[in-house]
Backbone bond lengths (Angstrom), bond angles and torsions (degrees), N, CA, C in turn:
res aa  C-N    CA-C-N  psi(-1)  N-CA   C-N-CA  omega(-1)  CA-C   N-CA-C  phi
1 X - - - 1.464 - - 1.526 109.68 -
2 X 1.323 115.58 127.56 1.454 120.18 -178.81 1.524 110.88 -77.09
3 X 1.325 114.86 161.87 1.466 119.98 179.89 1.520 111.36 -65.18
4 X 1.368 116.20 -33.40 1.462 119.80 179.36 1.526 111.13 -65.41
5 X 1.332 116.45 -43.53 1.461 119.42 178.82 1.520 110.87 -65.74
6 X 1.318 116.49 -39.71 1.462 119.75 178.41 1.523 110.90 -62.18
7 X 1.333 116.05 -40.95 1.464 119.95 178.26 1.521 110.74 -65.51
8 X 1.344 116.95 -39.52 1.466 120.01 178.80 1.524 111.38 -64.85
9 X 1.331 117.03 -40.12 1.461 120.50 177.88 1.522 110.70 -63.85
10 X 1.325 115.26 -43.56 1.470 119.37 179.35 1.531 110.67 -63.19
11 X 1.338 116.71 -43.85 1.468 120.54 -179.94 1.523 111.10 -63.25
12 X 1.341 116.26 -43.49 1.457 119.84 178.44 1.520 111.94 -62.94
13 X 1.339 116.18 -43.93 1.466 119.27 177.93 1.515 112.28 -62.83
14 X 1.331 115.90 -38.24 1.460 119.98 178.72 1.525 111.07 -64.63
15 X 1.342 116.73 -43.18 1.460 120.15 179.46 1.522 111.54 -65.04
16 X 1.335 116.42 -39.78 1.467 119.63 177.40 1.523 110.09 -63.94
17 X 1.320 116.34 -43.41 1.463 120.87 179.57 1.523 111.48 -61.18
18 X 1.337 117.09 -36.49 1.455 121.53 -177.05 1.525 112.88 -78.48
19 X 1.338 116.73 -42.55 1.454 119.93 -168.31 1.523 114.80 -105.03
20 X 1.313 118.58 -18.13 1.468 119.59 179.42 1.526 111.94 -59.68
21 X 1.342 120.10 -44.72 1.471 118.90 177.60 1.525 112.84 -60.27
22 X 1.331 117.19 -35.40 1.460 119.91 179.47 1.531 110.58 -67.93
23 X 1.324 116.46 -40.78 1.461 119.87 178.23 1.520 110.69 -63.81
24 X 1.330 117.15 -43.51 1.465 120.98 178.87 1.527 110.89 -63.81
25 X 1.321 116.66 -37.63 1.459 120.07 178.08 1.524 110.75 -63.80
26 X 1.343 116.90 -42.63 1.460 120.80 -179.47 1.526 110.45 -65.38
27 X 1.331 117.03 -44.26 1.463 120.68 -179.43 1.523 110.73 -63.01
28 X 1.322 117.00 -44.61 1.466 120.08 -177.65 1.516 112.49 -69.25
29 X 1.339 117.84 -18.68 1.463 119.96 178.66 1.523 112.17 -70.72
30 X 1.334 117.29 -12.42 1.468 121.58 177.65 1.532 111.99 -107.48
31 X 1.322 116.57 7.79 1.456 121.10 179.92 1.521 109.72 -92.86
32 X 1.311 117.12 129.97 1.469 121.89 -178.80 1.526 110.11 -80.21
33 X 1.332 114.55 62.11 1.456 120.04 -177.59 1.524 109.67 -150.32
34 X 1.318 116.18 140.70 1.457 121.96 177.43 1.531 108.77 -135.96
35 X 1.360 117.76 129.97 1.465 127.78 -1.51 1.524 111.92 -66.09
36 X 1.331 117.16 158.98 1.470 120.88 -173.63 1.521 112.52 -61.92
37 X 1.320 115.20 146.39 1.460 121.79 -179.22 1.512 109.39 -152.39
38 X 1.336 116.27 150.89 1.462 121.66 174.33 1.523 111.25 -113.10
39 X 1.312 116.65 -10.06 1.470 120.51 -179.98 1.521 111.97 -91.43
40 X 1.310 116.73 -22.70 1.469 121.44 179.13 1.525 108.21 -122.05
41 X 1.318 116.27 109.17 1.465 120.49 -173.14 1.529 110.41 -100.96
42 X 1.340 116.15 124.93 1.466 122.26 -179.63 1.518 112.62 -111.50
43 X 1.310 116.34 17.90 1.460 119.32 178.03 1.520 112.56 110.52
44 X 1.326 114.61 151.73 1.467 120.98 -179.97 1.527 109.63 -77.94
45 X 1.333 116.10 138.78 1.459 120.55 178.78 1.519 110.31 -152.76
46 X 1.310 115.05 153.47 1.459 120.97 174.49 1.515 112.19 -117.87
47 X 1.348 116.36 14.20 1.466 119.30 -174.76 1.519 112.41 -69.44
48 X 1.343 117.59 -24.95 1.466 118.64 178.42 1.520 110.76 -67.41
49 X 1.315 117.06 -26.83 1.465 121.38 175.03 1.529 110.55 -83.43
50 X 1.339 115.70 -37.77 1.473 120.09 -178.76 1.518 112.41 -72.56
51 X 1.323 116.99 -7.37 1.468 121.41 -179.35 1.525 111.83 -52.27
52 X 1.316 117.54 -33.46 1.454 121.05 -172.57 1.521 113.26 -82.37
53 X 1.329 118.29 -13.98 1.468 118.94 -179.77 1.533 113.79 -134.06
54 X 1.321 118.66 -0.17 1.454 119.10 -179.11 1.523 111.38 -68.72
55 X 1.322 116.28 157.59 1.454 121.70 -179.07 1.531 110.70 -65.34
56 X 1.332 114.76 154.01 1.457 120.29 -176.49 1.522 111.47 -61.58
57 X 1.337 116.75 -37.52 1.458 119.75 -179.91 1.519 112.09 -62.95
58 X 1.327 116.76 -44.09 1.463 121.04 178.07 1.517 111.24 -66.24
59 X 1.317 115.32 -35.10 1.462 119.62 179.37 1.526 110.73 -65.38
60 X 1.323 116.23 -44.11 1.468 120.12 -178.52 1.525 112.62 -72.05
61 X 1.326 116.83 -20.81 1.462 119.99 -179.44 1.523 112.17 -78.99
62 X 1.320 117.34 -18.91 1.467 120.38 -178.98 1.530 109.53 -88.15
63 X 1.333 118.58 126.98 1.469 120.92 -175.76 1.523 113.97 -66.81
64 X 1.328 117.89 -22.69 1.463 121.06 -179.82 1.523 110.85 -91.38
65 X 1.321 116.67 -49.50 1.459 120.96 -174.76 1.521 112.43 -68.12
66 X 1.314 118.06 -30.09 1.467 119.24 -177.62 1.528 111.77 -70.09
67 X 1.325 116.96 -15.53 1.466 119.81 177.73 1.524 112.02 -83.42
68 X 1.335 117.03 -7.36 1.460 121.47 -178.73 1.519 110.18 -99.96
69 X 1.316 115.45 143.43 1.465 121.65 179.84 1.530 108.56 -94.40
70 X 1.326 115.98 95.93 1.458 120.38 -177.06 1.521 111.88 -65.44
71 X 1.311 117.16 -42.60 1.464 120.33 -178.46 1.526 111.14 -62.24
72 X 1.327 116.59 -39.38 1.460 119.42 178.92 1.531 110.52 -66.44
73 X 1.322 116.71 -42.29 1.459 120.12 -179.23 1.524 110.38 -61.86
74 X 1.326 116.87 -45.53 1.465 120.66 179.08 1.528 110.22 -64.72
75 X 1.331 116.27 -38.97 1.459 119.88 178.05 1.514 112.46 -64.07
76 X 1.332 116.55 -40.13 1.463 120.66 178.02 1.524 110.86 -65.52
77 X 1.334 116.26 -37.31 1.461 119.67 176.57 1.534 109.79 -64.55
78 X 1.316 117.01 -40.87 1.465 120.48 176.28 1.521 111.62 -62.30
79 X 1.337 117.17 -37.84 1.469 120.64 176.23 1.524 110.93 -60.71
80 X 1.337 116.19 -41.51 1.461 119.68 -179.71 1.518 111.28 -63.88
81 X 1.333 116.50 -40.74 1.467 119.52 178.02 1.526 110.85 -64.70
82 X 1.334 116.34 -40.45 1.462 120.09 178.52 1.532 110.72 -64.11
83 X 1.317 116.69 -44.47 1.462 120.95 179.79 1.523 110.19 -62.96
84 X 1.341 116.54 -44.59 1.464 120.04 -179.61 1.526 111.35 -63.88
85 X 1.335 117.16 -33.57 1.466 120.02 -179.89 1.525 111.79 -65.84
86 X 1.315 117.22 -20.26 1.470 121.15 176.55 1.520 111.16 -98.16
87 X 1.329 116.25 -40.83 1.462 120.70 -177.09 1.525 111.26 -64.91
88 X 1.336 117.30 -41.46 1.467 119.76 -176.47 1.532 112.10 -62.09
89 X 1.345 120.39 -51.98 1.474 118.68 178.31 1.528 112.63 -61.38
90 X 1.342 117.36 -41.29 1.460 119.69 178.91 1.521 111.32 -62.25
91 X 1.334 116.34 -42.89 1.465 120.16 -179.40 1.524 111.06 -65.44
92 X 1.337 116.95 -39.82 1.459 119.72 178.33 1.521 110.83 -64.84
93 X 1.318 116.89 -42.01 1.463 120.31 -179.53 1.521 111.26 -64.97
94 X 1.323 116.61 -47.47 1.463 120.36 179.65 1.528 111.12 -67.49
95 X 1.334 116.33 -41.77 1.459 119.34 179.44 1.513 112.07 -64.09
96 X 1.340 116.74 -40.09 1.460 120.66 177.82 1.523 110.91 -64.26
97 X 1.314 116.45 -42.14 1.470 120.32 178.87 1.527 110.54 -62.22
98 X 1.336 116.44 -45.93 1.460 119.69 179.57 1.516 112.20 -64.85
99 X 1.341 117.53 -39.72 1.459 120.64 -179.62 1.523 111.29 -64.46
100 X 1.329 116.96 -43.76 1.468 120.39 179.24 1.518 110.18 -65.59
101 X 1.328 116.16 -40.33 1.461 120.01 -179.31 1.529 111.02 -62.14
102 X 1.315 117.37 -43.80 1.459 120.52 -175.06 1.530 112.87 -78.93
103 X 1.327 117.83 -24.27 1.466 119.78 -178.13 1.524 113.21 -97.26
104 X 1.314 116.76 -24.25 1.465 118.59 -175.77 1.537 113.12 -107.74
105 X 1.315 117.46 -22.92 1.463 120.12 -178.89 1.520 109.16 -96.52
106 X 1.311 116.55 111.61 1.454 121.68 -178.21 1.522 109.21 -92.62
107 X 1.318 116.52 113.59 1.457 121.29 -178.21 1.521 109.33 -155.54
108 X 1.320 115.89 158.96 1.457 120.81 176.17 1.527 111.46 -67.87
109 X 1.334 115.23 -17.42 1.469 119.33 -178.75 1.523 112.05 -84.05
110 X 1.327 117.89 -0.90 1.462 119.96 -177.95 1.521 112.53 -59.81
111 X 1.329 115.54 -40.43 1.462 118.75 179.38 1.514 112.19 -62.28
112 X 1.329 116.13 -41.68 1.465 120.18 178.88 1.528 110.00 -67.62
113 X 1.344 116.29 -43.31 1.463 120.03 179.24 1.532 111.44 -61.53
114 X 1.320 115.72 -37.70 1.467 120.25 179.03 1.514 110.78 -56.28
115 X 1.332 116.57 -49.71 1.473 120.28 -178.01 1.516 111.79 -71.99
116 X 1.330 117.19 -32.92 1.463 119.44 178.40 1.522 110.74 -65.51
117 X 1.327 116.68 -44.59 1.457 120.67 -177.59 1.528 112.34 -72.70
118 X 1.323 116.90 -27.43 1.461 119.97 -179.66 1.524 113.05 -91.66
119 X 1.317 117.61 -13.31 1.466 120.39 -175.51 1.529 113.91 -57.53
120 X 1.348 120.39 -36.31 1.470 118.17 177.60 1.528 113.62 -61.39
121 X 1.340 117.19 -30.59 1.453 119.73 178.94 1.527 111.46 -70.40
122 X 1.324 116.18 -26.91 1.459 120.60 -177.45 1.516 112.53 -89.78
123 X 1.322 116.89 -16.24 1.466 120.69 -179.04 1.524 110.13 -78.18
124 X 1.335 117.85 145.67 1.472 120.09 176.49 1.520 111.24 -60.72
125 X 1.318 116.43 145.16 1.459 120.59 -179.38 1.513 112.76 -60.35
126 X 1.335 116.78 -33.34 1.463 120.22 179.02 1.518 110.56 -62.08
127 X 1.345 115.65 -41.34 1.465 120.06 -179.81 1.525 110.46 -64.32
128 X 1.326 117.15 -43.08 1.466 120.22 179.77 1.521 111.16 -64.61
129 X 1.319 116.57 -42.51 1.459 119.37 179.60 1.511 112.47 -63.94
130 X 1.331 116.88 -45.39 1.465 120.43 -179.82 1.526 111.29 -67.49
131 X 1.334 117.01 -39.36 1.461 119.36 -179.81 1.523 110.89 -65.04
132 X 1.339 117.10 -40.69 1.460 119.93 176.77 1.525 110.95 -64.37
133 X 1.326 116.44 -39.80 1.462 120.62 179.23 1.514 111.21 -63.13
134 X 1.342 116.70 -45.03 1.465 120.74 -178.80 1.528 111.03 -69.02
135 X 1.341 116.67 -45.09 1.458 120.44 -176.84 1.523 111.80 -61.15
136 X 1.339 116.56 -51.55 1.457 118.99 -177.62 1.523 111.31 -73.65
137 X 1.320 116.85 -25.80 1.461 119.13 174.96 1.518 111.66 -65.08
138 X 1.330 116.26 -37.92 1.469 119.96 176.93 1.522 112.27 -65.28
139 X 1.328 116.09 -24.84 1.469 120.40 178.46 1.526 112.06 -91.14
140 X 1.315 116.09 5.87 1.457 120.44 177.23 1.508 115.03 86.26
141 X 1.342 118.15 14.19 1.465 121.60 -179.89 1.524 108.43 -100.38
142 X 1.309 116.46 120.38 1.460 120.37 179.92 1.525 110.71 -74.17
143 X 1.335 115.11 153.03 1.456 120.52 178.95 1.520 110.25 -64.16
144 X 1.309 115.72 138.24 1.462 120.92 -179.00 1.513 110.07 172.29
145 X 1.310 116.35 -148.61 1.456 121.48 -176.17 1.533 111.60 -61.74
146 X 1.330 116.41 -39.82 1.462 119.37 -178.22 1.516 111.37 -63.58
147 X 1.328 117.59 -46.63 1.460 119.97 -179.67 1.534 111.26 -66.90
148 X 1.326 117.87 -30.97 1.463 120.23 175.31 1.524 109.92 -63.38
149 X 1.333 116.41 -45.65 1.462 120.86 179.83 1.526 110.78 -60.79
150 X 1.330 116.55 -45.68 1.456 119.82 -178.67 1.525 111.50 -66.17
151 X 1.322 117.36 -41.93 1.467 120.65 -179.21 1.520 111.29 -66.49
152 X 1.325 117.17 -42.54 1.463 119.62 -179.95 1.528 111.49 -67.52
153 X 1.324 116.72 -42.83 1.462 120.03 -178.67 1.516 111.46 -61.72
154 X 1.331 116.93 -31.58 1.453 121.41 -177.36 1.518 112.30 -54.31
155 X 1.321 117.15 -43.43 1.466 118.53 -177.25 1.529 113.30 -105.95
156 X 1.328 118.15 -25.81 1.472 119.16 -179.44 1.522 110.46 -67.57
157 X 1.326 117.91 -29.13 1.469 120.43 179.20 1.523 111.93 -59.83
158 X 1.324 117.26 -22.74 1.457 120.08 179.47 1.525 112.97 -66.71
159 X 1.330 117.92 -31.86 1.462 120.62 -179.92 1.529 111.93 -66.27
160 X 1.336 119.06 -51.48 1.468 117.87 175.48 1.523 112.95 -59.45
161 X 1.327 117.05 -34.79 1.454 119.30 -179.03 1.524 111.10 -61.76
162 X 1.331 117.32 -45.12 1.464 120.31 179.76 1.528 111.46 -65.42
163 X 1.336 116.31 -41.57 1.467 120.03 -179.69 1.522 110.73 -64.74
164 X 1.330 116.76 -44.77 1.460 120.27 -178.15 1.528 111.49 -71.68
165 X 1.318 117.34 -32.12 1.472 119.71 176.38 1.517 110.30 -63.17
166 X 1.333 116.18 -43.43 1.465 119.28 179.36 1.527 111.19 -61.07
167 X 1.310 116.50 -36.26 1.476 120.67 178.82 1.529 111.06 -72.69
168 X 1.326 116.72 -43.84 1.463 120.47 -178.13 1.520 112.31 -65.11
169 X 1.333 116.55 -33.07 1.462 119.48 -178.88 1.520 112.08 -68.42
170 X 1.341 117.19 -17.29 1.469 120.38 177.16 1.529 112.47 -94.97
171 X 1.318 117.03 -5.77 1.465 119.76 -179.81 1.526 109.74 -82.51
172 X 1.329 119.14 129.74 1.471 121.11 177.18 1.529 110.98 -63.74
173 X 1.308 116.24 118.37 1.465 120.38 179.51 1.521 110.77 -66.27
174 X 1.341 116.34 -25.16 1.464 120.18 -178.19 1.523 112.12 -59.81
175 X 1.333 117.92 -30.05 1.467 120.35 179.06 1.531 110.38 -64.72
176 X 1.315 116.39 -44.12 1.464 119.60 178.93 1.523 110.89 -66.25
177 X 1.333 115.90 -42.02 1.465 119.09 -179.59 1.523 111.37 -64.57
178 X 1.331 116.20 -38.36 1.469 118.94 178.35 1.522 110.97 -65.55
179 X 1.325 117.05 -41.34 1.459 120.11 179.22 1.521 110.88 -63.99
180 X 1.320 117.75 -39.19 1.461 120.67 177.76 1.531 111.07 -66.32
181 X 1.329 116.68 -39.33 1.468 120.04 178.60 1.517 111.60 -64.96
182 X 1.352 116.23 -28.57 1.462 119.71 -179.56 1.527 112.72 -85.20
183 X 1.327 116.92 3.71 1.458 120.43 173.58 1.511 115.95 104.82
184 X 1.306 118.55 0.67 1.463 120.14 179.35 1.521 109.79 -72.64
185 X 1.311 115.82 143.43 1.465 120.11 177.58 1.532 109.41 -76.20
186 X 1.341 117.31 157.54 1.471 119.16 178.41 1.527 112.98 -56.30
187 X 1.341 117.03 -37.59 1.465 119.72 179.62 1.530 110.59 -66.08
188 X 1.333 116.26 -40.27 1.473 120.09 -179.97 1.529 110.23 -66.52
189 X 1.327 116.61 -38.87 1.467 120.30 177.46 1.525 109.86 -62.50
190 X 1.329 115.78 -43.41 1.464 119.50 -179.77 1.531 110.58 -64.86
191 X 1.344 116.99 -42.53 1.464 121.02 -175.69 1.519 111.88 -72.77
192 X 1.341 118.15 -37.49 1.459 120.41 -174.22 1.527 113.61 -94.04
193 X 1.333 118.21 -23.54 1.465 120.37 -176.87 1.537 112.55 -113.96
194 X 1.326 114.89 -58.10 1.466 118.97 -171.72 1.520 112.20 -69.64
195 X 1.316 116.97 -47.55 1.464 120.05 -175.56 1.537 112.70 -63.55
196 X 1.346 119.48 -46.09 1.472 117.98 176.05 1.526 112.72 -60.95
197 X 1.331 117.05 -36.08 1.455 120.16 178.90 1.526 111.09 -66.08
198 X 1.332 116.43 -31.89 1.464 120.96 -178.26 1.525 113.32 -86.62
199 X 1.335 118.37 -5.47 1.465 120.90 -173.73 1.530 113.60 -53.92
200 X 1.345 119.98 -47.92 1.481 118.18 179.05 1.522 112.66 -62.21
201 X 1.334 116.53 -39.80 1.459 119.93 179.53 1.522 111.23 -67.98
202 X 1.319 117.03 -34.85 1.461 120.53 177.96 1.526 110.80 -65.16
203 X 1.320 116.97 -39.18 1.457 119.92 178.24 1.524 110.74 -65.46
204 X 1.321 116.84 -44.58 1.467 120.28 178.37 1.524 110.79 -63.30
205 X 1.316 116.78 -42.34 1.458 120.57 179.77 1.521 111.27 -64.41
206 X 1.342 117.08 -36.61 1.460 120.50 178.90 1.518 111.12 -65.14
207 X 1.330 117.21 -41.26 1.469 120.91 178.91 1.520 110.59 -63.84
208 X 1.329 116.45 -45.49 1.461 120.02 -179.31 1.524 110.58 -65.34
209 X 1.332 117.65 -41.29 1.459 120.58 178.51 1.523 111.07 -63.58
210 X 1.330 116.96 -39.86 1.465 120.61 178.07 1.523 111.02 -62.48
211 X 1.319 116.62 -46.58 1.459 119.96 179.86 1.523 111.49 -64.47
212 X 1.325 116.88 -40.13 1.462 120.52 179.24 1.524 111.03 -64.17
213 X 1.322 116.86 -36.41 1.461 120.24 179.07 1.518 111.43 -70.67
214 X 1.326 116.95 -43.21 1.461 120.65 -177.04 1.521 112.32 -66.20
215 X 1.335 117.43 -37.65 1.460 119.31 -174.47 1.526 113.25 -94.05
216 X 1.320 117.85 -3.84 1.456 119.69 -175.56 1.525 111.57 -65.20
217 X 1.306 115.60 132.22 1.466 120.65 -178.23 1.525 112.37 -122.30
218 X 1.333 117.16 -53.64 1.468 119.99 -172.17 1.523 112.53 -58.87
219 X 1.333 115.97 -54.18 1.464 119.44 -178.68 1.523 111.14 -63.36
220 X 1.333 116.56 -44.60 1.458 121.00 -178.25 1.521 111.60 -63.60
221 X 1.313 117.01 -37.83 1.456 121.46 -176.73 1.519 111.54 -59.79
222 X 1.322 116.97 -36.62 1.454 120.35 -176.06 1.526 112.78 -93.43
223 X 1.320 117.56 -3.98 1.462 120.21 -179.76 1.516 112.84 -116.71
224 X 1.319 118.07 -1.15 1.459 120.39 -169.97 1.518 114.59 -83.82
225 X 1.314 118.56 -22.77 1.461 119.26 -175.67 1.519 110.24 61.76
226 X 1.326 117.07 -123.99 1.457 120.92 179.41 1.514 113.97 -91.64
227 X 1.324 118.35 -0.16 1.462 121.83 179.45 1.523 110.04 -80.23
228 X 1.305 115.75 172.38 1.465 120.78 178.15 1.511 109.29 -142.58
229 X 1.324 115.97 156.16 1.449 122.42 175.39 1.520 108.95 -131.80
230 X 1.310 115.22 174.77 1.457 121.71 179.02 1.529 110.96 -56.34
231 X 1.337 116.69 -46.43 1.464 120.63 -176.98 1.529 111.72 -69.74
232 X 1.324 117.87 -43.16 1.465 119.69 -177.50 1.527 111.29 -69.62
233 X 1.337 117.45 -32.55 1.460 119.64 178.87 1.529 110.87 -70.41
234 X 1.330 116.90 -39.65 1.460 119.58 175.62 1.521 109.85 -64.28
235 X 1.330 116.57 -38.95 1.456 120.02 176.90 1.513 112.10 -61.87
236 X 1.328 116.55 -40.37 1.461 120.18 178.40 1.528 111.22 -66.15
237 X 1.333 116.75 -39.42 1.461 120.49 178.15 1.525 110.98 -67.26
238 X 1.325 116.47 -35.33 1.465 120.40 -178.65 1.522 111.85 -71.06
239 X 1.337 117.38 -20.98 1.469 120.01 -179.49 1.525 112.39 -85.62
240 X 1.325 117.29 9.92 1.462 120.88 178.28 1.526 109.71 -59.37
241 X 1.342 118.28 124.87 1.478 120.16 -177.30 1.524 113.17 -62.85
242 X 1.327 118.00 -20.50 1.460 121.30 179.13 1.536 112.75 -93.05
243 X 1.322 115.70 8.43 1.460 120.21 -178.03 1.512 111.24 101.48
244 X 1.313 116.44 146.49 1.464 119.07 -176.35 1.526 110.34 -74.07
245 X 1.321 117.02 147.01 1.476 120.81 -179.76 1.523 110.72 -70.89
246 X 1.330 117.66 148.18 1.477 120.92 179.91 1.523 113.79 -63.56
247 X 1.324 117.15 -10.97 1.470 119.10 176.26 1.524 110.14 -57.39
248 X 1.327 117.10 -34.85 1.466 120.58 178.39 1.526 110.02 -62.46
249 X 1.334 116.40 -40.33 1.458 119.68 178.19 1.516 111.40 -63.72
250 X 1.323 117.14 -39.47 1.466 119.82 179.22 1.524 111.15 -66.21
251 X 1.330 116.57 -38.92 1.467 119.86 176.97 1.522 110.21 -63.47
252 X 1.329 116.84 -44.04 1.456 120.20 177.96 1.517 112.59 -61.77
253 X 1.333 116.90 -38.45 1.462 120.74 178.79 1.526 111.10 -64.60
254 X 1.320 116.90 -41.75 1.467 120.65 178.54 1.526 110.37 -63.88
255 X 1.322 117.10 -40.56 1.466 120.64 179.02 1.526 110.46 -63.05
256 X 1.334 116.93 -43.03 1.462 120.64 178.28 1.525 110.50 -62.41
257 X 1.326 116.68 -43.20 1.463 121.03 -179.82 1.525 110.90 -61.75
258 X 1.327 116.94 -45.14 1.465 119.97 179.34 1.521 111.21 -64.70
259 X 1.334 117.20 -37.23 1.464 120.74 178.61 1.517 111.21 -64.50
260 X 1.330 116.25 -44.17 1.469 120.24 179.43 1.530 110.67 -63.97
261 X 1.327 116.89 -42.01 1.470 120.53 179.37 1.530 110.45 -63.18
262 X 1.332 116.25 -44.29 1.469 119.87 179.89 1.522 111.22 -64.05
263 X 1.342 117.00 -41.28 1.465 120.10 179.33 1.527 111.05 -65.85
264 X 1.324 116.45 -41.75 1.466 120.24 179.29 1.529 110.98 -65.06
265 X 1.333 116.76 -40.68 1.467 120.20 178.76 1.525 110.94 -65.17
266 X 1.334 116.30 -40.66 1.471 120.02 179.06 1.526 110.60 -64.06
267 X 1.326 116.98 -42.63 1.464 120.86 179.25 1.522 110.93 -63.97
268 X 1.327 116.31 -42.95 1.466 120.63 -179.97 1.520 111.40 -62.71
269 X 1.345 116.74 -45.34 1.455 120.34 -178.99 1.519 111.24 -67.80
270 X 1.338 116.63 -36.67 1.467 119.79 179.75 1.521 111.13 -65.73
271 X 1.331 115.97 -41.36 1.464 118.99 179.37 1.523 111.43 -68.57
272 X 1.335 117.14 -36.19 1.456 119.47 179.08 1.514 111.40 -67.56
273 X 1.347 116.64 -37.62 1.460 119.69 178.07 1.515 111.85 -69.76
274 X 1.351 116.16 -29.23 1.461 119.58 -178.25 1.527 112.37 -75.50
275 X 1.340 117.08 -19.86 1.464 119.51 179.64 1.525 110.44 -70.30
276 X 1.332 116.79 140.36 1.477 119.57 179.69 1.519 111.45 -69.49
């Protein structure tokens, strides 16, 4: 067996390992059976998708869907959007500050600062959630939406910092130094030179921070108190002793579809901009 064939077999096996579960999840989301299955087919249906907008009478008539709390699920999704709307700007601000500090401030302490700022990303989510719960509890703040925001921001800020650092390290420092020599204030240099240069990286960092906030489970689970989010509610539904409802599969399918559409749109726009 040649090395090329061995590499092809490995690549094929890796792709099957990665995407086969997603394909099975999508197929089972159209099966009229709960818990979801692809080996036992009970007919094609779209009711697992219609769960979110079907009439109350139809919802109560279905023996599976009537056991689910639609209003709570939608409310938890709204909580996640609200949390992300706060976590993303905070993470971008903190990440930008850390990136500028590590790339522009030359000191022997840079190595220590690097590990200090990145340490939340390396810590287990359970530890971050519990530490946020204990810290804010000592200050008299009960667990809830606020502690979720603080716990998520603690480690999500590391992602924008790494992305913005990579961008800043490619920016010619001489441009900033020349602008300062010509009399521009540091704020004006940042606003007119650095910030426009960082705009693409800021957009990418915002998308990644949003996705990290929406899908976060471990940290949120231990910091949420009586609140709920999109991820924790799906986790609670998945722990059903009788098997998780196929509604979870339909939600996952929609997320995959939106991801593919967004990736395709980004690729199309990037290629169009690259054309002369």
